[in-house]
C-alpha positions in Angstrom: -70.4 -127.2 92.7 -73.5 -127.0 95.0 -75.0 -123.4 95.9 -74.1 -121.9 98.9 -77.7 -121.4 101.1 -78.7 -117.5 102.2 -80.9 -117.9 105.1 -84.1 -116.1 104.2 -83.8 -117.1 100.6 -86.1 -120.7 99.1 -84.9 -121.4 95.9 -87.4 -123.9 95.3 -90.7 -121.7 96.3 -92.7 -121.0 93.6 -94.1 -117.6 92.6 -97.7 -117.2 93.8 -98.9 -115.8 90.4 -98.2 -113.5 87.6 -99.5 -110.4 89.3 -99.1 -108.5 92.1 -101.6 -111.2 94.8 -102.6 -108.0 96.9 -103.5 -105.7 94.0 -105.6 -109.0 92.2 -107.2 -109.4 95.5 -108.8 -106.2 95.4 -106.2 -104.2 98.0 -105.7 -101.0 96.5 -106.5 -99.7 93.0 -105.9 -102.8 91.2 -102.9 -102.4 89.2 -99.0 -101.9 89.4 -96.1 -100.6 87.9 -93.7 -103.1 88.4 -93.5 -106.4 90.3 -91.2 -108.1 92.4 -91.2 -111.6 94.4 -90.4 -112.7 97.8 -87.3 -114.7 97.7 -88.5 -116.9 101.2 -92.1 -117.5 100.1 -92.7 -116.6 96.3 -95.5 -114.1 96.9 -95.5 -111.4 94.1 -96.2 -107.9 95.3 -96.2 -104.8 93.1 -93.2 -102.8 93.4 -92.2 -99.2 95.3 -93.5 -97.3 92.6 -96.4 -98.9 92.8 -99.4 -96.7 94.4 -99.7 -99.8 96.9 -96.1 -101.1 97.6 -97.2 -104.5 98.2 -93.6 -106.3 97.6 -91.9 -103.9 100.5 -95.1 -104.5 102.6 -95.3 -108.1 102.2 -91.5 -108.5 102.7 -91.5 -106.7 106.3 -94.9 -107.9 107.4 -93.3 -111.4 106.7 -89.9 -110.8 108.0 -89.0 -111.9 104.7 -86.3 -109.6 103.8 -85.1 -110.5 100.0 -87.2 -109.4 97.1 -86.4 -109.9 93.5 -87.5 -108.4 90.5 -90.5 -110.2 88.7 -89.5 -109.0 85.9 -88.2 -110.3 82.3 -84.5 -110.0 81.8 -83.8 -109.1 85.7 -82.1 -111.3 88.4 -81.0 -109.1 91.2 -82.0 -110.0 94.8 -82.5 -106.9 97.2 -82.2 -107.0 101.1 -85.0 -104.9 102.7 -83.4 -104.6 105.8 -79.9 -103.6 105.0 -81.1 -102.2 101.8 -78.2 -103.7 99.5 -78.6 -105.5 96.4 -76.7 -109.3 96.7 -76.4 -112.1 94.2 -78.4 -115.6 95.1 -79.2 -118.5 93.1 -81.7 -119.8 90.5 -85.3 -119.8 92.1 -88.0 -122.0 90.8 -89.9 -121.0 87.4 -91.2 -118.8 86.0 -88.8 -115.9 87.0 -90.9 -113.4 85.7 -94.0 -112.6 84.5 -95.6 -113.9 81.6 -93.9 -111.8 78.2 -97.4 -111.1 77.3 -98.6 -109.4 80.1 -97.7 -105.6 79.6 -95.9 -103.0 82.3 -98.0 -101.3 84.0 -100.4 -104.1 84.1 -102.3 -105.7 84.5 -104.1 -105.2 80.9 -107.3 -103.4 81.5 -106.6 -101.9 84.8 -104.3 -99.4 84.5 -105.3 -95.7 84.8 -105.2 -93.2 81.5 -102.6 -90.9 83.8 -101.1 -93.5 85.6 -97.3 -92.1 85.1 -98.9 -89.5 87.6 -100.0 -91.7 90.4 -96.0 -93.2 90.7 -94.8 -92.8 94.1 
């Protein structure tokens, strides 16, 4: 049985990399708590608890409502427009950041007082 197409989710879109594309490019303090993946284009952004909240910012700016976790063992989808969780199709691999990548990350960029800096 074929997967039902969901507007705003492209199962073929590969992730943009192993970490938040904007944090790694120098936008903000350069570290994240957890990672989110745009289900439309694969952009990896940091979660809303992270200082820069790039995942939701990308979702809204690009008009791509669905994000999914980019954390090992998590497979949920969230619609930023309706603020509801959904089930979705399997996405192109990899489905999470590398297992040896620390959380928070990236290694060497996380301040010692990171817990105090979460949103």
